[in-house]
VEXDREN-2710 file (C-alpha; in Angstrom, 1 decimal):
% VEXDREN-2710
k/r/px/py/pz
1/UNK/76.9/133.2/82.6
2/UNK/79.6/134.8/80.4
3/UNK/82.1/137.2/81.8
4/UNK/80.9/140.8/82.1
5/UNK/81.8/143.0/79.1
6/UNK/82.2/146.7/79.5
7/UNK/81.7/149.2/76.7
8/UNK/85.0/150.9/77.3
9/UNK/86.8/147.5/76.9
10/UNK/85.7/146.9/73.3
11/UNK/88.6/146.0/71.0
12/UNK/89.1/147.2/67.4
13/UNK/86.4/145.7/65.1
14/UNK/83.8/145.6/67.9
15/UNK/85.1/142.4/69.5
16/UNK/84.7/142.6/73.3
17/UNK/87.7/141.8/75.5
18/UNK/87.5/140.3/79.0
19/UNK/87.3/142.8/81.9
20/UNK/90.6/143.3/83.5
21/UNK/92.1/145.2/86.4
22/UNK/95.4/147.0/86.5
23/UNK/98.6/145.2/87.3
24/UNK/102.3/145.2/86.4
25/UNK/103.0/147.4/83.3
26/UNK/106.1/145.4/82.5
27/UNK/105.3/141.8/83.5
28/UNK/107.6/138.9/82.7
29/UNK/106.8/136.8/79.6
30/UNK/103.9/134.6/80.3
31/UNK/102.3/136.8/82.9
32/UNK/99.5/139.1/82.1
33/UNK/99.9/142.8/82.7
34/UNK/96.4/143.0/84.0
35/UNK/94.2/140.8/86.2
36/UNK/91.6/138.8/84.2
37/UNK/88.1/138.9/85.6
38/UNK/85.5/136.1/85.3
39/UNK/82.2/135.1/86.7
40/UNK/82.1/132.7/89.7
41/UNK/79.9/130.2/87.8
42/UNK/82.7/129.9/85.1
43/UNK/85.2/128.5/87.6
44/UNK/84.6/124.8/87.0
45/UNK/84.8/125.3/83.2
46/UNK/88.1/127.2/83.5
47/UNK/89.5/124.4/85.6
48/UNK/88.4/121.8/83.0
49/UNK/89.8/123.7/80.0
50/UNK/93.0/125.3/81.4
51/UNK/93.9/122.9/84.2
52/UNK/94.9/119.3/84.1
53/UNK/95.4/116.5/86.7
54/UNK/98.9/115.0/86.4
55/UNK/98.0/111.3/86.3
56/UNK/101.7/110.5/85.9
57/UNK/102.3/111.9/89.4
58/UNK/99.8/109.4/90.8
59/UNK/101.3/106.5/88.9
60/UNK/105.0/107.2/89.6
61/UNK/104.6/106.2/93.3
62/UNK/102.9/103.3/95.1
63/UNK/99.6/102.7/93.5
64/UNK/97.2/99.8/93.1
65/UNK/95.0/98.7/90.2
66/UNK/91.5/100.0/90.8
67/UNK/90.2/96.5/90.1
68/UNK/92.0/95.4/93.3
69/UNK/90.3/98.1/95.2
70/UNK/86.9/97.2/93.7
71/UNK/87.3/93.7/95.0
72/UNK/87.9/94.7/98.6
73/UNK/86.3/98.2/98.9
74/UNK/83.0/96.9/100.2
75/UNK/84.5/94.6/102.8
76/UNK/86.9/97.3/104.0
77/UNK/84.3/100.1/104.0
78/UNK/81.3/98.4/105.5
79/UNK/80.6/95.6/108.0
80/UNK/79.2/92.3/107.0
81/UNK/75.4/91.8/107.2
82/UNK/74.3/91.1/110.8
83/UNK/74.2/87.5/111.8
84/UNK/71.5/85.9/113.8
85/UNK/74.0/84.9/116.4
86/UNK/74.9/88.0/118.5
87/UNK/78.5/89.0/119.0
88/UNK/80.0/91.1/121.8
89/UNK/83.1/93.1/122.7
90/UNK/83.4/91.8/126.3
91/UNK/84.6/94.4/128.9
92/UNK/84.9/97.1/126.2
93/UNK/81.1/97.4/126.1
94/UNK/81.2/98.8/129.6
95/UNK/83.0/101.9/128.4
96/UNK/81.2/104.9/126.9
97/UNK/81.0/104.9/123.1
98/UNK/82.8/108.2/122.8
99/UNK/85.8/106.9/124.8
100/UNK/86.0/103.7/122.7
101/UNK/86.0/105.8/119.5
102/UNK/88.8/108.1/120.9
103/UNK/90.9/105.0/121.6
104/UNK/90.3/103.5/118.2
105/UNK/91.2/106.8/116.5
106/UNK/94.6/106.6/118.3
107/UNK/95.3/103.0/117.4
108/UNK/97.9/102.3/114.8
109/UNK/96.5/101.0/111.5
110/UNK/97.7/97.5/112.0
111/UNK/96.1/97.2/115.5
112/UNK/92.9/98.9/114.2
113/UNK/92.7/96.4/111.4
114/UNK/93.2/93.5/113.7
115/UNK/90.5/94.8/116.1
116/UNK/88.1/95.3/113.2
117/UNK/88.6/91.6/112.2
118/UNK/87.4/90.3/115.6
119/UNK/83.7/90.1/115.0
120/UNK/80.7/92.0/113.7
121/UNK/80.5/94.3/116.6
122/UNK/84.1/95.4/116.2
123/UNK/83.6/96.0/112.5
124/UNK/80.6/98.1/113.2
125/UNK/82.5/100.0/115.9
126/UNK/85.4/100.9/113.5
127/UNK/83.0/101.7/110.7
128/UNK/81.2/104.2/112.9
129/UNK/84.3/106.4/112.9
130/UNK/84.0/109.2/110.4
131/UNK/87.8/109.2/110.0
132/UNK/87.9/105.6/109.1
133/UNK/85.1/106.0/106.5
134/UNK/86.8/109.0/104.8
135/UNK/90.3/107.3/104.9
136/UNK/89.0/104.1/103.3
137/UNK/87.1/106.1/100.7
138/UNK/89.7/108.7/99.7
139/UNK/93.1/107.3/100.9
140/UNK/92.7/103.6/100.2
141/UNK/96.0/103.5/98.3
142/UNK/97.8/104.8/101.4
143/UNK/95.9/102.5/103.8
144/UNK/96.8/99.4/101.7
145/UNK/100.4/100.6/101.2
146/UNK/100.9/100.9/105.0
147/UNK/99.6/97.4/105.5
148/UNK/101.7/95.9/102.7
149/UNK/105.0/97.7/103.4
150/UNK/105.0/96.8/107.1
151/UNK/104.6/100.4/108.3
152/UNK/101.0/100.1/109.5
153/UNK/102.2/99.6/113.1
154/UNK/103.8/103.1/113.0
155/UNK/101.0/105.3/111.7
156/UNK/97.7/105.8/113.6
157/UNK/94.3/106.3/112.1
158/UNK/94.5/109.9/113.5
159/UNK/97.8/110.4/111.7
160/UNK/96.3/109.2/108.3
161/UNK/93.2/111.3/108.7
162/UNK/95.1/114.4/109.6
163/UNK/97.3/113.9/106.5
164/UNK/94.2/113.5/104.3
165/UNK/92.9/116.8/105.7
166/UNK/96.2/118.7/105.3
167/UNK/96.6/120.8/102.2
168/UNK/100.2/122.0/102.4
169/UNK/103.6/120.4/102.1
170/UNK/105.3/120.2/105.5
171/UNK/108.7/121.0/103.8
172/UNK/107.9/124.0/101.6
173/UNK/104.2/125.1/102.2
174/UNK/103.0/124.5/98.6
175/UNK/100.0/122.3/97.8
176/UNK/100.9/118.7/98.8
177/UNK/99.6/115.9/96.6
178/UNK/101.7/113.1/98.3
179/UNK/102.4/111.4/101.5
180/UNK/105.9/110.0/102.2
181/UNK/105.6/106.9/104.4
182/UNK/109.0/107.0/106.3
183/UNK/109.2/109.4/107.9
184/UNK/105.5/110.2/107.7
185/UNK/105.5/113.5/105.8
186/UNK/102.9/115.4/103.8
187/UNK/104.8/116.7/100.8
188/UNK/104.7/118.1/97.2
189/UNK/106.3/116.4/94.3
190/UNK/109.3/118.7/94.2
191/UNK/110.2/118.0/97.9
192/UNK/109.4/114.3/97.4
193/UNK/112.0/114.2/94.7
194/UNK/114.7/116.4/96.1
195/UNK/114.4/116.8/99.9
196/UNK/116.9/114.9/102.2
197/UNK/114.0/114.1/104.4
198/UNK/112.4/111.9/101.7
199/UNK/115.6/110.1/100.7
200/UNK/115.6/106.3/101.1
201/UNK/118.3/103.8/100.3
202/UNK/119.2/100.2/100.7
203/UNK/121.4/99.6/103.7
204/UNK/124.1/97.1/104.2
205/UNK/125.1/97.0/107.9
206/UNK/125.5/94.4/110.5
207/UNK/122.5/92.5/111.8
208/UNK/122.8/94.4/115.2
209/UNK/122.5/97.8/113.5
210/UNK/119.8/96.7/111.1
211/UNK/117.6/95.6/113.9
212/UNK/117.6/99.2/115.2
213/UNK/116.5/100.6/111.9
214/UNK/112.9/101.3/110.9
215/UNK/112.7/100.1/107.4
216/UNK/109.9/99.2/104.9
217/UNK/109.5/96.7/102.1
218/UNK/109.5/98.0/98.6
219/UNK/106.4/96.7/96.8
220/UNK/106.6/95.2/93.4
221/UNK/105.3/97.4/90.6
222/UNK/106.2/100.2/88.1
223/UNK/107.6/103.4/89.4
224/UNK/109.1/106.7/88.1
225/UNK/107.7/109.4/85.9
226/UNK/107.7/107.1/82.8
227/UNK/106.9/104.0/84.7
228/UNK/110.1/102.4/83.5
229/UNK/111.5/101.4/86.8
230/UNK/110.1/97.9/87.5
231/UNK/110.4/96.3/90.9
232/UNK/109.8/92.5/90.6
233/UNK/110.8/91.4/94.1
234/UNK/110.4/93.2/97.4
235/UNK/113.5/94.5/99.3
236/UNK/114.0/96.6/102.4
237/UNK/114.6/100.4/102.3
238/UNK/115.5/102.7/105.1
239/UNK/115.1/106.5/105.5
240/UNK/118.5/108.1/105.1
241/UNK/117.4/111.1/107.1
242/UNK/116.1/109.1/110.1
243/UNK/119.2/106.9/110.2
244/UNK/121.5/109.9/110.2
245/UNK/119.4/111.9/112.7
246/UNK/118.7/109.0/115.1
247/UNK/121.8/106.8/114.9
248/UNK/124.5/109.0/113.4
249/UNK/125.0/106.6/110.5
250/UNK/125.7/107.8/107.0
251/UNK/124.9/106.1/103.7
252/UNK/127.8/104.9/101.6
253/UNK/128.9/106.8/98.5
254/UNK/128.2/110.4/97.5
255/UNK/126.1/112.8/99.5
256/UNK/123.9/113.8/96.5
257/UNK/121.2/111.7/95.1
258/UNK/121.9/109.3/92.3
259/UNK/119.2/108.8/89.7
260/UNK/118.5/105.4/91.2
261/UNK/118.1/106.9/94.7
262/UNK/115.7/109.5/93.2
263/UNK/113.6/106.7/91.8
264/UNK/113.8/104.8/95.1
265/UNK/112.0/107.7/96.7
266/UNK/108.9/106.9/94.7
267/UNK/108.9/103.4/96.3
268/UNK/108.2/105.1/99.7
269/UNK/105.4/107.4/98.7
270/UNK/101.7/107.5/97.7
271/UNK/99.5/110.0/96.0
272/UNK/97.1/111.5/98.5
273/UNK/94.4/114.0/97.7
274/UNK/93.3/116.8/100.1
275/UNK/89.9/116.6/101.8
276/UNK/88.5/119.9/102.9
277/UNK/86.5/119.2/106.1
278/UNK/84.8/122.6/105.8
279/UNK/83.3/122.0/102.4
280/UNK/83.5/118.2/102.0
281/UNK/85.4/118.8/98.7
282/UNK/88.1/116.4/97.6
283/UNK/91.0/118.0/95.6
284/UNK/93.8/116.0/93.8
285/UNK/95.7/119.1/92.7
286/UNK/95.5/121.0/89.5
287/UNK/98.4/121.9/87.2
288/UNK/98.4/124.7/84.5
289/UNK/98.2/123.1/81.1
290/UNK/99.1/126.3/79.4
291/UNK/102.3/126.7/81.4
292/UNK/103.2/123.1/80.9
293/UNK/102.7/123.3/77.1
294/UNK/104.9/126.5/77.1
295/UNK/107.6/124.6/79.0
296/UNK/107.4/121.6/76.6
297/UNK/107.6/123.9/73.6
298/UNK/110.6/125.8/74.9
299/UNK/112.3/122.5/75.6
300/UNK/111.7/121.2/72.0
301/UNK/112.7/124.5/70.4
302/UNK/115.6/125.0/72.8
303/UNK/114.3/128.4/73.8
304/UNK/114.5/129.7/77.3
305/UNK/111.3/130.5/79.3
306/UNK/110.6/132.5/82.4
307/UNK/110.5/131.5/86.1
308/UNK/106.7/132.3/86.0
309/UNK/106.1/129.6/83.4
310/UNK/108.7/127.2/84.9
311/UNK/107.2/127.4/88.3
312/UNK/103.6/126.7/87.3
313/UNK/104.5/124.4/84.4
314/UNK/106.8/122.1/86.3
315/UNK/106.0/120.1/89.4
316/UNK/103.7/122.7/91.0
317/UNK/100.1/121.8/91.8
318/UNK/97.3/124.1/93.0
319/UNK/94.1/123.6/94.9
320/UNK/91.2/125.1/92.9
321/UNK/91.1/128.5/94.6
322/UNK/94.9/129.0/94.1
323/UNK/94.7/127.8/90.5
324/UNK/92.0/130.3/89.7
325/UNK/94.2/133.0/91.2
326/UNK/97.0/131.8/88.9
327/UNK/94.6/131.9/85.9
328/UNK/93.9/135.6/86.6
329/UNK/97.5/136.4/85.7
330/UNK/98.5/133.7/83.3
331/UNK/98.5/135.0/79.7
332/UNK/98.8/131.5/78.2
333/UNK/95.9/130.2/80.3
334/UNK/93.7/133.1/79.3
335/UNK/94.5/132.6/75.6
336/UNK/93.6/128.9/76.0
337/UNK/90.3/129.9/77.6
338/UNK/89.6/132.3/74.8
339/UNK/90.5/129.8/72.1
340/UNK/88.2/127.3/73.7
341/UNK/85.3/129.8/73.3
342/UNK/85.0/130.0/77.1
343/UNK/84.8/126.2/77.5
344/UNK/82.5/125.4/74.6
345/UNK/85.3/124.0/72.4
346/UNK/86.9/121.0/74.1
347/UNK/89.5/120.1/71.5
348/UNK/92.4/122.0/73.1
349/UNK/95.8/120.2/73.2
350/UNK/97.0/118.8/76.5
351/UNK/100.5/118.4/77.8
352/UNK/102.4/115.1/77.5
353/UNK/102.6/112.8/80.6
354/UNK/106.0/112.3/82.2
355/UNK/107.2/115.9/81.4
END
């Protein structure tokens, strides 16, 4: 259904304008002076036309080729077909099922994985957990990254499931599209890139000191916003924040991040969508294409732009409800919606990746 048009809102020439509500009479450039109104059934089309999913955010961190996941998804997500020879869990079978499930939920990922490998009964027991099924369906990159980096012994299934169901960044409260592995932190891209809590670095200390540090192995692959930082061989990284807080040690060199250290941060993080338990909806985060294009254009033309555009056109991501609230006040997004003939024309330009 098209947005409601009111007779009093007709523009010159008889062209109807979208219904709007009063707002700021002197808004900053990029922000509408009035609130744009639309029908509820237009929401998905608005997100499709005006929003965009930043795939470069997903690829700048630890990620795996989907073909790898396809090869193991069935074996990870479901038990093998039942054999004619029965299998048992020994003394565990004497415990109530609910108690066993509570224990499994609290196991670290490595222990849970080993338990699942015991036999068919253990596989079925683990697969009966809703948390396990959701995690292996929607957070498989994180699950695999924990196992491969050596951090699986420090994160429980309950921790991973809670992170999947957490919407906001633990450091700033914005929509969080990432999980930092050490320390385990749900975060947004801006905090991932700049926060001291997500800073990692190579450490060169005595063996006695190194044995006290919780570190992880960087995985080979491509990292960074342009995918131009290539790791060919694994090497250990430690959390600067944890080392300083727990052991009073300080990294060598300057206190600020170097460009290399900023890239190192991506080696310790994964993209992680938000699972809304109430609705069963999965959200990867939406950015405003109009604000990002305005930011790109201002950069190429060396013009300044407003904080309103910079905020929504930079690293910020929204969940759908928040994005639609942004759309109500974003003049560029409303223009993009109008030019698309309310979603019927799909040829609108999209921002460049890596910007």
